N, CA, C and O atoms as a printed pandas DataFrame, in Angstrom:
     atom_number atom_name residue_name chain_id  residue_number  x_coord  y_coord  z_coord
0              1         N          MET        A               1   19.661   15.702   11.167
1              2        CA          MET        A               1   18.698   16.241   11.851
2              3         C          MET        A               1   18.008   17.280   11.032
3              4         O          MET        A               1   18.351   18.454   11.169
4              5         N          GLY        A               2   17.043   16.944   10.173
5              6        CA          GLY        A               2   16.063   17.854   10.047
6              7         C          GLY        A               2   15.079   18.577   10.680
7              8         O          GLY        A               2   14.271   17.985   11.396
8              9         N          PHE        A               3   15.019   19.919   10.504
9             10        CA          PHE        A               3   14.008   20.586   11.332
10            11         C          PHE        A               3   12.679   21.231   10.113
11            12         O          PHE        A               3   12.654   20.994    8.905
12            13         N          LYS        A               4   11.916   21.876   10.717
13            14        CA          LYS        A               4   10.952   22.718    9.711
14            15         C          LYS        A               4   11.628   23.922    9.382
15            16         O          LYS        A               4   11.365   24.316    8.245
16            17         N          ASN        A               5   12.438   24.646   10.046
17            18        CA          ASN        A               5   12.995   25.600    9.348
18            19         C          ASN        A               5   14.656   25.608    8.670
19            20         O          ASN        A               5   15.484   26.466    8.364
20            21         N          SER        A               6   14.588   24.539    8.657
21            22        CA          SER        A               6   16.070   23.869    8.054
22            23         C          SER        A               6   17.247   24.066    8.984
23            24         O          SER        A               6   18.373   24.022    8.487
24            25         N          GLY        A               7   17.110   24.271   10.241
25            26        CA          GLY        A               7   17.986   24.324   11.434
26            27         C          GLY        A               7   18.862   22.835   11.385
27            28         O          GLY        A               7   18.416   21.933   10.675
28            29         N          ARG        A               8   19.736   22.689   11.931
29            30        CA          ARG        A               8   20.323   21.783   12.164
30            31         C          ARG        A               8   21.304   21.446   13.484
31            32         O          ARG        A               8   21.979   22.351   13.973
32            33         N          ILE        A               9   21.328   20.456   13.878
33            34        CA          ILE        A               9   22.171   20.175   15.208
34            35         C          ILE        A               9   23.390   19.229   14.808
35            36         O          ILE        A               9   23.296   18.049   14.470
36            37         N          VAL        A              10   24.563   19.994   14.916
37            38        CA          VAL        A              10   25.888   19.304   14.791
38            39         C          VAL        A              10   26.513   18.897   16.412
39            40         O          VAL        A              10   26.451   19.659   17.376
40            41         N          CYS        A              11   26.947   17.894   16.419
41            42        CA          CYS        A              11   27.793   17.325   17.399
42            43         C          CYS        A              11   29.330   17.286   17.141
43            44         O          CYS        A              11   29.770   16.626   16.199
44            45         N          THR        A              12   30.120   17.962   17.941
45            46        CA          THR        A              12   31.627   17.762   17.073
46            47         C          THR        A              12   32.688   18.562   18.534
47            48         O          THR        A              12   32.276   19.441   19.290
48            49         N          ASP        A              13   33.587   18.143   18.552
49            50        CA          ASP        A              13   34.766   18.825   19.626
50            51         C          ASP        A              13   35.353   19.503   18.856
51            52         O          ASP        A              13   36.499   19.212   19.200
52            53         N          ASP        A              14   35.487   20.308   17.935
53            54        CA          ASP        A              14   36.095   20.770   16.984
54            55         C          ASP        A              14   35.461   22.219   17.212
55            56         O          ASP        A              14   34.407   22.469   16.627
56            57         N          LEU        A              15   36.108   23.287   18.116
57            58        CA          LEU        A              15   35.253   24.930   18.486
58            59         C          LEU        A              15   35.283   25.286   17.000
59            60         O          LEU        A              15   34.183   25.365   16.452
60            61         N          GLU        A              16   36.603   25.559   16.112
61            62        CA          GLU        A              16   36.218   26.023   14.657
62            63         C          GLU        A              16   35.134   25.590   14.065
63            64         O          GLU        A              16   34.533   26.406   13.365
64            65         N          THR        A              17   34.634   24.304   14.174
65            66        CA          THR        A              17   34.103   23.720   13.008
66            67         C          THR        A              17   32.268   23.981   13.757
67            68         O          THR        A              17   31.302   24.181   13.020
68            69         N          ALA        A              18   32.165   23.914   15.261
69            70        CA          ALA        A              18   30.961   24.201   15.506
70            71         C          ALA        A              18   30.514   25.822   15.631
71            72         O          ALA        A              18   29.364   26.263   15.629
72            73         N          ALA        A              19   31.795   26.584   15.743
73            74        CA          ALA        A              19   31.417   28.079   15.524
74            75         C          ALA        A              19   31.014   28.743   14.309
75            76         O          ALA        A              19   30.309   29.748   14.217
76            77         N          SER        A              20   31.565   28.036   13.349
77            78        CA          SER        A              20   31.479   28.282   11.817
78            79         C          SER        A              20   30.267   28.414   11.075
79            80         O          SER        A              20   29.695   27.477   10.518
80            81         N          GLY        A              21   29.793   29.919   11.086
81            82        CA          GLY        A              21   28.318   30.023   10.616
82            83         C          GLY        A              21   27.409   29.757   11.773
83            84         O          GLY        A              21   26.257   29.381   11.556
84            85         N          ALA        A              22   27.868   29.935   13.022
85            86        CA          ALA        A              22   26.485   29.556   14.238
86            87         C          ALA        A              22   25.726   30.828   14.477
87            88         O          ALA        A              22   26.230   31.944   14.608
88            89         N          ASP        A              23   24.478   30.528   14.515
89            90        CA          ASP        A              23   23.834   31.534   15.025
90            91         C          ASP        A              23   23.620   32.032   16.842
91            92         O          ASP        A              23   23.015   32.989   17.326
92            93         N          LEU        A              24   24.296   31.067   17.405
93            94        CA          LEU        A              24   24.653   31.352   18.852
94            95         C          LEU        A              24   25.736   30.657   19.182
95            96         O          LEU        A              24   26.114   29.765   18.423
96            97         N          LEU        A              25   26.370   30.916   20.270
97            98        CA          LEU        A              25   27.458   30.262   20.892
98            99         C          LEU        A              25   26.891   30.081   22.225
99           100         O          LEU        A              25   25.999   30.907   22.419
100          101         N          TYR        A              26   27.062   29.400   23.087
101          102        CA          TYR        A              26   26.716   29.129   24.642
102          103         C          TYR        A              26   27.427   28.494   25.256
103          104         O          TYR        A              26   27.919   27.496   24.731
104          105         N          THR        A              27   27.727   28.823   26.530
105          106        CA          THR        A              27   28.889   28.331   27.095
106          107         C          THR        A              27   28.338   28.239   28.929
107          108         O          THR        A              27   27.440   28.879   29.476
108          109         N          ASP        A              28   28.966   27.541   29.323
109          110        CA          ASP        A              28   28.521   27.210   30.772
110          111         C          ASP        A              28   29.835   27.184   31.927
111          112         O          ASP        A              28   31.005   27.217   31.548
112          113         N          VAL        A              29   29.554   27.139   32.969
113          114        CA          VAL        A              29   30.666   27.260   34.126
114          115         C          VAL        A              29   31.587   25.645   33.657
115          116         O          VAL        A              29   31.054   24.630   33.208
116          117         N          TRP        A              30   32.919   25.834   33.912
117          118        CA          TRP        A              30   33.714   24.689   33.712
118          119         C          TRP        A              30   33.783   23.831   35.040
119          120         O          TRP        A              30   33.935   22.610   35.021
120          121         N          VAL        A              31   33.648   24.628   36.268
121          122        CA          VAL        A              31   33.675   24.044   37.623
122          123         C          VAL        A              31   32.127   24.188   38.044
123          124         O          VAL        A              31   31.671   25.331   38.020
124          125         N          SER        A              32   31.301   23.164   38.417
125          126        CA          SER        A              32   30.042   23.828   39.050
126          127         C          SER        A              32   30.675   23.776   40.486
127          128         O          SER        A              32   31.738   23.329   40.915
128          129         N          MET        A              33   29.427   24.513   41.151
129          130        CA          MET        A              33   29.797   24.589   42.756
130          131         C          MET        A              33   29.821   23.184   43.641
131          132         O          MET        A              33   28.806   22.489   43.575
132          133         N          GLY        A              34   30.721   22.814   44.311
133          134        CA          GLY        A              34   30.438   21.616   45.153
134          135         C          GLY        A              34   31.322   20.603   44.224
135          136         O          GLY        A              34   31.427   19.412   44.514
136          137         N          LYS        A              35   32.023   21.257   42.941
137          138        CA          LYS        A              35   32.848   20.536   42.214
138          139         C          LYS        A              35   34.206   21.031   42.315
139          140         O          LYS        A              35   35.066   20.714   41.493
140          141         N          GLU        A              36   34.383   21.646   43.103
141          142        CA          GLU        A              36   35.947   22.450   43.090
142          143         C          GLU        A              36   37.123   21.604   43.190
143          144         O          GLU        A              36   38.236   21.874   42.739
144          145         N          ALA        A              37   36.804   20.625   43.777
145          146        CA          ALA        A              37   38.324   19.412   44.007
146          147         C          ALA        A              37   38.647   19.247   42.892
147          148         O          ALA        A              37   39.865   19.086   42.806
148          149         N          GLU        A              38   37.834   19.185   41.427
149          150        CA          GLU        A              38   38.176   18.610   40.138
150          151         C          GLU        A              38   38.502   19.652   39.310
151          152         O          GLU        A              38   38.579   19.460   38.096
152          153         N          ALA        A              39   38.769   21.085   39.958
153          154        CA          ALA        A              39   38.640   22.017   39.288
154          155         C          ALA        A              39   40.060   22.313   38.473
155          156         O          ALA        A              39   40.005   22.934   37.412
156          157         N          ALA        A              40   40.921   21.999   38.829
157          158        CA          ALA        A              40   42.645   22.114   38.182
158          159         C          ALA        A              40   42.011   20.954   36.882
159          160         O          ALA        A              40   41.696   21.562   35.859
160          161         N          GLU        A              41   41.862   19.870   36.833
161          162        CA          GLU        A              41   41.824   18.761   36.017
162          163         C          GLU        A              41   40.396   19.513   34.559
163          164         O          GLU        A              41   40.427   19.535   33.329
164          165         N          ARG        A              42   39.561   19.902   35.389
165          166        CA          ARG        A              42   38.343   20.432   34.299
166          167         C          ARG        A              42   38.943   21.497   33.524
167          168         O          ARG        A              42   38.792   21.419   32.304
168          169         N          ILE        A              43   39.760   22.722   34.109
169          170        CA          ILE        A              43   40.369   23.730   33.317
170          171         C          ILE        A              43   41.401   23.326   32.448
171          172         O          ILE        A              43   41.352   23.863   31.341
172          173         N          ARG        A              44   42.152   22.676   32.601
173          174        CA          ARG        A              44   42.956   21.913   32.055
174          175         C          ARG        A              44   42.288   21.105   30.545
175          176         O          ARG        A              44   42.781   21.214   29.422
176          177         N          LEU        A              45   41.291   20.454   30.844
177          178        CA          LEU        A              45   40.651   19.567   29.631
178          179         C          LEU        A              45   39.895   20.743   28.853
179          180         O          LEU        A              45   39.643   20.702   27.649
180          181         N          LEU        A              46   39.635   21.584   29.538
181          182        CA          LEU        A              46   38.248   22.697   28.793
182          183         C          LEU        A              46   39.188   23.831   28.436
183          184         O          LEU        A              46   38.538   24.647   27.782
184          185         N          ALA        A              47   40.378   24.208   28.580
185          186        CA          ALA        A              47   41.120   25.272   28.160
186          187         C          ALA        A              47   40.770   25.667   26.676
187          188         O          ALA        A              47   40.375   26.800   26.402
188          189         N          GLY        A              48   40.954   24.556   25.616
189          190        CA          GLY        A              48   41.091   24.863   24.298
190          191         C          GLY        A              48   39.412   25.340   23.966
191          192         O          GLY        A              48   39.221   25.928   22.902
192          193         N          TYR        A              49   38.252   25.086   24.856
193          194        CA          TYR        A              49   37.046   25.706   24.376
194          195         C          TYR        A              49   36.571   26.897   24.954
195          196         O          TYR        A              49   35.425   27.117   25.347
196          197         N          GLN        A              50   37.552   27.654   24.974
197          198        CA          GLN        A              50   37.040   29.280   25.599
198          199         C          GLN        A              50   36.228   30.008   24.134
199          200         O          GLN        A              50   36.452   30.096   22.927
200          201         N          ILE        A              51   35.146   30.449   25.148
201          202        CA          ILE        A              51   34.214   31.574   23.786
202          203         C          ILE        A              51   34.948   32.880   24.031
203          204         O          ILE        A              51   35.003   33.568   25.050
204          205         N          ASN        A              52   35.411   33.018   23.025
205          206        CA          ASN        A              52   36.529   34.495   22.856
206          207         C          ASN        A              52   36.203   35.458   21.525
207          208         O          ASN        A              52   35.191   35.218   20.868
208          209         N          ARG        A              53   37.034   36.479   21.177
209          210        CA          ARG        A              53   36.817   37.480   20.040
210          211         C          ARG        A              53   36.710   36.314   18.948
211          212         O          ARG        A              53   35.703   35.912   18.365
212          213         N          THR        A              54   38.000   35.899   18.845
213          214        CA          THR        A              54   38.135   34.815   17.746
214          215         C          THR        A              54   37.273   33.951   17.459
215          216         O          THR        A              54   36.786   33.909   16.329
216          217         N          LEU        A              55   37.016   33.325   18.172
217          218        CA          LEU        A              55   35.649   32.089   17.985
218          219         C          LEU        A              55   34.166   32.880   17.562
219          220         O          LEU        A              55   33.198   32.444   16.938
220          221         N          VAL        A              56   34.430   34.277   18.197
221          222        CA          VAL        A              56   32.875   34.710   17.999
222          223         C          VAL        A              56   32.853   35.383   16.278
223          224         O          VAL        A              56   31.997   35.360   15.394
224          225         N          GLN        A              57   34.049   35.874   16.352
225          226        CA          GLN        A              57   34.382   36.357   14.797
226          227         C          GLN        A              57   33.918   35.092   13.631
227          228         O          GLN        A              57   33.658   35.438   12.478
228          229         N          LEU        A              58   33.841   33.602   14.039
229          230        CA          LEU        A              58   33.691   32.648   13.094
230          231         C          LEU        A              58   32.395   32.393   13.074
231          232         O          LEU        A              58   32.014   31.421   12.422
232          233         N          ALA        A              59   31.558   33.111   13.697
233          234        CA          ALA        A              59   29.755   32.471   14.061
234          235         C          ALA        A              59   29.618   33.570   13.292
235          236         O          ALA        A              59   30.408   34.509   13.205
236          237         N          LYS        A              60   28.093   33.351   12.472
237          238        CA          LYS        A              60   27.547   34.803   11.717
238          239         C          LYS        A              60   27.529   36.150   12.616
239          240         O          LYS        A              60   27.473   36.224   13.843
240          241         N          PRO        A              61   27.597   37.288   11.578
241          242        CA          PRO        A              61   27.312   38.537   12.211
242          243         C          PRO        A              61   26.307   38.776   12.706
243          244         O          PRO        A              61   25.264   38.718   12.056
244          245         N          GLY        A              62   26.332   39.084   13.893
245          246        CA          GLY        A              62   25.394   39.303   14.891
246          247         C          GLY        A              62   24.680   37.959   15.543
247          248         O          GLY        A              62   23.467   37.826   15.707
248          249         N          ALA        A              63   25.761   36.936   15.898
249          250        CA          ALA        A              63   25.555   35.813   16.557
250          251         C          ALA        A              63   25.481   36.212   17.672
251          252         O          ALA        A              63   26.347   36.984   18.084
252          253         N          LEU        A              64   23.983   35.634   18.831
253          254        CA          LEU        A              64   24.128   35.489   19.842
254          255         C          LEU        A              64   25.037   34.954   20.962
255          256         O          LEU        A              64   25.147   33.736   21.099
256          257         N          VAL        A              65   25.674   35.780   21.744
257          258        CA          VAL        A              65   26.579   34.792   22.893
258          259         C          VAL        A              65   25.988   34.263   24.618
259          260         O          VAL        A              65   25.980   34.824   25.714
260          261         N          MET        A              66   25.713   33.426   24.307
261          262        CA          MET        A              66   25.325   33.247   26.066
262          263         C          MET        A              66   25.691   32.611   26.859
263          264         O          MET        A              66   26.469   31.747   26.454
264          265         N          HIS        A              67   25.440   32.607   28.203
265          266        CA          HIS        A              67   26.509   32.027   29.258
266          267         C          HIS        A              67   25.274   32.014   30.354
267          268         O          HIS        A              67   24.415   32.878   30.528
268          269         N          CYS        A              68   25.453   30.802   31.012
269          270        CA          CYS        A              68   24.280   30.259   32.605
270          271         C          CYS        A              68   24.308   31.343   33.170
271          272         O          CYS        A              68   23.350   32.112   33.081
272          273         N          LEU        A              69   25.371   31.632   33.849
273          274        CA          LEU        A              69   26.139   32.167   34.721
274          275         C          LEU        A              69   25.886   31.287   36.100
275          276         O          LEU        A              69   24.901   30.553   36.176
276          277         N          PRO        A              70   26.471   31.361   36.771
277          278        CA          PRO        A              70   27.902   32.645   37.418
278          279         C          PRO        A              70   28.902   32.675   35.995
279          280         O          PRO        A              70   28.877   31.523   35.559
280          281         N          ALA        A              71   29.422   33.195   35.461
281          282        CA          ALA        A              71   30.598   33.525   34.609
282          283         C          ALA        A              71   31.870   33.453   35.642
283          284         O          ALA        A              71   31.804   33.948   36.768
284          285         N          TYR        A              72   33.185   32.700   35.077
285          286        CA          TYR        A              72   34.331   33.088   35.651
286          287         C          TYR        A              72   35.189   33.612   34.411
287          288         O          TYR        A              72   36.023   33.093   33.668
288          289         N          ARG        A              73   34.655   34.772   34.513
289          290        CA          ARG        A              73   35.897   35.423   33.027
290          291         C          ARG        A              73   37.075   35.146   32.986
291          292         O          ARG        A              73   37.771   35.386   33.972
292          293         N          GLY        A              74   37.623   34.567   31.843
293          294        CA          GLY        A              74   38.661   34.459   31.705
294          295         C          GLY        A              74   39.229   32.871   31.269
295          296         O          GLY        A              74   40.167   32.306   30.707
296          297         N          LYS        A              75   38.180   32.661   31.830
297          298        CA          LYS        A              75   38.346   30.758   31.781
298          299         C          LYS        A              75   37.017   30.368   30.534
299          300         O          LYS        A              75   37.335   30.028   29.394
300          301         N          GLU        A              76   36.101   30.440   30.806
301          302        CA          GLU        A              76   34.796   29.670   29.918
302          303         C          GLU        A              76   34.674   30.779   28.897
303          304         O          GLU        A              76   34.719   30.603   27.680
304          305         N          ILE        A              77   34.526   31.851   29.465
305          306        CA          ILE        A              77   34.447   33.613   28.581
306          307         C          ILE        A              77   35.378   34.300   28.414
307          308         O          ILE        A              77   36.039   34.191   29.447
308          309         N          ASP        A              78   35.916   35.028   27.684
309          310        CA          ASP        A              78   36.952   36.053   27.918
310          311         C          ASP        A              78   36.247   37.046   28.607
311          312         O          ASP        A              78   35.067   36.867   28.908
312          313         N          GLU        A              79   36.875   38.122   28.900
313          314        CA          GLU        A              79   36.435   39.417   29.805
314          315         C          GLU        A              79   35.514   40.089   28.745
315          316         O          GLU        A              79   34.323   40.355   28.911
316          317         N          ALA        A              80   36.469   40.385   27.308
317          318        CA          ALA        A              80   35.895   41.416   26.526
318          319         C          ALA        A              80   34.452   40.664   26.129
319          320         O          ALA        A              80   33.329   41.166   26.169
320          321         N          THR        A              81   34.756   39.567   25.808
321          322        CA          THR        A              81   33.529   38.871   24.863
322          323         C          THR        A              81   32.195   38.732   25.652
323          324         O          THR        A              81   31.066   38.873   25.182
324          325         N          PHE        A              82   32.571   38.389   27.108
325          326        CA          PHE        A              82   31.724   38.464   28.525
326          327         C          PHE        A              82   30.790   39.997   28.134
327          328         O          PHE        A              82   29.609   40.069   27.794
328          329         N          GLU        A              83   31.768   41.103   28.319
329          330        CA          GLU        A              83   31.017   42.442   28.308
330          331         C          GLU        A              83   30.576   42.930   26.957
331          332         O          GLU        A              83   29.805   43.887   26.886
332          333         N          ALA        A              84   31.012   42.339   25.909
333          334        CA          ALA        A              84   30.592   42.737   24.572
334          335         C          ALA        A              84   28.993   42.352   24.228
335          336         O          ALA        A              84   28.347   42.969   23.381
336          337         N          ASN        A              85   28.389   41.096   25.118
337          338        CA          ASN        A              85   27.605   40.488   25.028
338          339         C          ASN        A              85   26.449   40.436   26.564
339          340         O          ASN        A              85   25.406   39.796   26.703
340          341         N          ALA        A              86   27.039   41.225   27.383
341          342        CA          ALA        A              86   26.714   41.477   28.855
342          343         C          ALA        A              86   25.226   41.438   28.458
343          344         O          ALA        A              86   24.684   40.417   28.881
344          345         N          GLN        A              87   24.475   42.194   27.821
345          346        CA          GLN        A              87   22.942   42.396   27.847
346          347         C          GLN        A              87   22.215   41.125   27.552
347          348         O          GLN        A              87   21.303   40.775   28.300
348          349         N          THR        A              88   22.560   40.396   26.495
349          350        CA          THR        A              88   21.996   39.343   26.166
350          351         C          THR        A              88   21.999   38.232   27.584
351          352         O          THR        A              88   20.927   37.807   28.016
352          353         N          ILE        A              89   23.082   37.915   28.101
353          354        CA          ILE        A              89   23.504   37.144   28.914
354          355         C          ILE        A              89   22.745   37.769   29.882
355          356         O          ILE        A              89   21.995   36.877   30.278
356          357         N          PHE        A              90   22.543   38.592   30.384
357          358        CA          PHE        A              90   21.915   38.864   31.446
358          359         C          PHE        A              90   20.312   39.016   31.226
359          360         O          PHE        A              90   19.690   39.152   32.280
360          361         N          ASP        A              91   19.612   39.015   30.150
361          362        CA          ASP        A              91   18.587   39.202   29.535
362          363         C          ASP        A              91   18.182   37.615   29.808
363          364         O          ASP        A              91   17.160   37.327   30.432
364          365         N          GLN        A              92   19.158   36.543   29.235
365          366        CA          GLN        A              92   18.754   35.083   29.296
366          367         C          GLN        A              92   18.523   34.850   30.745
367          368         O          GLN        A              92   17.373   34.646   31.133
368          369         N          ALA        A              93   19.698   34.865   31.727
369          370        CA          ALA        A              93   19.417   34.587   33.084
370          371         C          ALA        A              93   17.943   35.314   33.878
371          372         O          ALA        A              93   17.349   34.779   34.814
372          373         N          GLU        A              94   17.568   36.615   33.249
373          374        CA          GLU        A              94   16.530   36.880   33.892
374          375         C          GLU        A              94   15.045   36.079   33.175
375          376         O          GLU        A              94   13.972   35.797   33.709
376          377         N          ASN        A              95   15.463   35.910   31.974
377          378        CA          ASN        A              95   13.803   35.140   31.111
378          379         C          ASN        A              95   14.285   33.803   31.959
379          380         O          ASN        A              95   13.287   33.596   32.651
380          381         N          ARG        A              96   15.073   32.965   32.238
381          382        CA          ARG        A              96   15.212   31.904   32.840
382          383         C          ARG        A              96   14.531   31.827   34.492
383          384         O          ARG        A              96   13.706   30.956   34.767
384          385         N          LEU        A              97   14.865   32.564   35.231
385          386        CA          LEU        A              97   14.745   33.100   36.214
386          387         C          LEU        A              97   12.748   32.974   36.251
387          388         O          LEU        A              97   12.064   32.278   37.001
388          389         N          HIS        A              98   12.288   33.935   35.142
389          390        CA          HIS        A              98   10.686   33.830   35.300
390          391         C          HIS        A              98    9.999   32.269   34.495
391          392         O          HIS        A              98    8.830   31.890   34.557
392          393         N          VAL        A              99   11.110   31.617   33.799
393          394        CA          VAL        A              99   10.469   30.433   33.705
394          395         C          VAL        A              99   10.742   29.439   34.931
395          396         O          VAL        A              99    9.739   29.006   35.497
396          397         N          GLN        A             100   11.867   29.073   35.350
397          398        CA          GLN        A             100   11.578   28.394   36.571
398          399         C          GLN        A             100   10.750   28.741   37.582
399          400         O          GLN        A             100   10.419   27.785   38.282
400          401         N          LYS        A             101   10.073   30.342   38.051
401          402        CA          LYS        A             101    9.291   30.534   38.665
402          403         C          LYS        A             101    8.186   29.924   38.230
403          404         O          LYS        A             101    7.656   29.179   39.054
404          405         N          ALA        A             102    7.618   30.027   37.058
405          406        CA          ALA        A             102    6.315   29.564   36.415
406          407         C          ALA        A             102    6.454   27.640   36.708
407          408         O          ALA        A             102    5.334   27.175   36.917
408          409         N          ILE        A             103    7.101   27.022   36.729
409          410        CA          ILE        A             103    7.658   25.651   36.517
410          411         C          ILE        A             103    7.180   25.226   38.204
411          412         O          ILE        A             103    6.595   24.240   38.654
412          413         N          LEU        A             104    7.629   26.237   38.731
413          414        CA          LEU        A             104    7.438   25.901   40.460
414          415         C          LEU        A             104    6.261   25.778   40.709
415          416         O          LEU        A             104    5.774   24.918   41.443
416          417         N          GLU        A             105    5.337   27.138   39.768
417          418        CA          GLU        A             105    4.081   27.536   40.600
418          419         C          GLU        A             105    3.070   26.155   39.870
419          420         O          GLU        A             105    2.072   25.708   40.436
420          421         N          TRP        A             106    3.583   25.660   38.563
421          422        CA          TRP        A             106    2.697   24.331   38.109
422          423         C          TRP        A             106    3.287   23.252   38.929
423          424         O          TRP        A             106    2.380   22.522   39.329
424          425         N          THR        A             107    3.984   23.019   39.174
425          426        CA          THR        A             107    4.004   21.797   40.021
426          427         C          THR        A             107    3.738   21.552   41.485
427          428         O          THR        A             107    3.916   20.514   42.123
428          429         N          VAL        A             108    3.121   23.112   42.021
429          430        CA          VAL        A             108    2.717   22.854   43.500
430          431         C          VAL        A             108    1.539   23.476   43.204
431          432         O          VAL        A             108    0.951   23.745   44.251
432          433         N          SER        A             109    0.894   23.847   42.162
433          434        CA          SER        A             109   -0.661   23.807   41.910
434          435         C          SER        A             109   -1.633   22.731   41.759
435          436         O          SER        A             109   -2.820   22.994   41.565
C-alpha cells in the first residue's frame, strides 16, 4: 500500500520484522477491563509481544513509543521502556482526551 509520503503499512506477527526501522512502536493492555477471566490465557498468548529495550533498539533512532494507557508494566511494556518514554505516552493520552471531548461536543451539538 503506497502513500503520498512513501509510508507503508505492514501486517505481521513477527515482532522483530515489525519493529525493524519503525518510526513508532505502539502497544495496548493485554487484558481489557471486564476481561479479567481471560487474563492468564491472554498473557500466555501475548508474552512474546512485549515492547522492551531490545525491541526499541530495532526501531529507528528516536522512534516514538506509545501506549494507550493504563499500562501494566512488565507485561505489554517493560518498566524501563515505559519510564524512558513516559512523556510521549502521557502527552498522547492527554491529546486523546481533548480529541474525545471534541467528538462528544460535536455529537451533542
